[in-house]
Structures are given as structure tokens and as C-alpha cells.
C-alpha positions as CSV (number, residue, x, y, z in Angstrom):
1,M,-67.2,38.1,-28.1
2,A,-67.2,34.5,-25.9
3,V,-67.8,32.9,-29.2
4,A,-65.0,34.7,-30.9
5,K,-62.8,34.0,-27.8
6,G,-62.9,30.3,-27.7
7,I,-62.6,29.7,-31.4
8,V,-59.0,31.3,-31.5
9,T,-58.2,29.3,-28.7
10,V,-59.4,25.9,-30.0
11,A,-59.1,26.2,-33.7
12,Q,-56.3,28.0,-34.1
13,E,-55.2,27.2,-37.7
14,C,-59.0,29.3,-38.1
15,N,-58.6,32.7,-39.2
16,V,-61.6,34.5,-37.4
17,R,-63.1,37.2,-37.9
18,A,-65.8,39.9,-35.9
19,V,-68.0,42.4,-37.5
20,T,-69.3,45.2,-35.5
21,Q,-70.7,48.4,-35.6
22,S,-68.3,49.9,-33.5
23,P,-64.8,49.0,-34.2
24,D,-63.6,51.0,-31.7
25,S,-65.1,50.1,-28.7
26,A,-63.3,48.2,-25.8
27,A,-64.9,44.9,-26.4
28,A,-63.4,44.9,-30.5
29,K,-60.4,46.4,-29.6
30,A,-60.1,43.2,-27.6
31,L,-60.9,40.8,-29.5
32,A,-58.2,42.7,-32.0
33,A,-55.9,42.5,-29.4
34,R,-56.6,38.5,-29.6
35,G,-55.4,38.6,-33.1
36,I,-59.6,38.5,-34.2
37,D,-59.6,40.7,-37.4
38,V,-62.5,43.2,-36.9
39,V,-64.1,45.2,-39.4
40,E,-67.3,47.1,-39.2
41,A,-70.9,47.0,-40.7
42,D,-74.0,47.4,-40.1
43,L,-76.8,45.0,-39.9
44,T,-79.2,46.6,-41.9
45,D,-76.0,47.7,-45.0
46,T,-76.5,44.2,-47.2
47,A,-73.0,45.9,-49.1
48,A,-71.2,45.7,-46.2
49,L,-72.4,42.5,-44.8
50,R,-70.8,41.3,-48.0
51,A,-68.0,42.9,-47.6
52,A,-67.4,41.6,-44.5
53,F,-68.1,38.0,-45.0
54,A,-66.4,37.5,-47.8
55,G,-63.9,34.2,-47.7
56,S,-65.9,32.8,-44.9
57,Y,-66.3,29.5,-44.3
58,A,-69.0,29.6,-41.6
59,V,-70.8,32.5,-39.6
60,F,-71.9,32.7,-36.5
61,A,-74.2,35.7,-35.7
62,V,-75.4,37.1,-33.2
63,T,-77.6,40.2,-33.6
64,N,-79.7,42.5,-31.7
65,F,-82.6,41.9,-34.3
66,W,-85.2,44.0,-32.3
67,R,-83.2,47.1,-32.7
68,L,-84.4,47.3,-36.2
69,F,-87.9,47.3,-35.2
70,T,-87.1,50.3,-31.9
71,D,-85.9,51.9,-34.9
72,A,-88.4,51.8,-37.3
73,Q,-90.9,52.0,-34.4
74,K,-89.2,56.0,-33.4
75,E,-89.5,56.9,-37.1
76,F,-92.8,56.2,-37.3
77,S,-94.1,58.0,-34.3
78,A,-92.3,60.9,-35.2
79,D,-94.5,61.7,-37.9
């Protein structure tokens, strides 16, 4: 969130898009209030990510990489 806010402040000619799983969250709404385009996509949904990144010049990504392994571990341990 801090990076998106910083880019909007410094590079006012840039359009900033925030990609989130929770566009209705307080953090996403705060970004939208600053003029940041907030779109929904999941890290595991390639089509949604392609759509979210379409037309982008650059991507700065911060993900919860370990969540993917936690979900997979839950799936296998349930068997």
C-alpha cells in the first residue's frame, strides 16, 4: 500500500492500479480514494492476472507466496 501511495504522490502522470483479492477491504477502499484503480484478481487465476496487468508498463508485486503452500498442505492433509 505504501508503494502505491508513493507512486501516486511522486509520479502524478502515472496511472496506478492495485490488484487485490479483496477489493471491498478498507485498505483497497483507501487506495481507491487516492485515485488508484483497484481491481480484483487471485494469484492462482492466470486469466484474472493477465486482465489486471493488461496495458501496464511495469508491475511491482508483493504477494503472500507462502499462502499457496499452506493451502496445498491443507488440501493434502485433509485426505
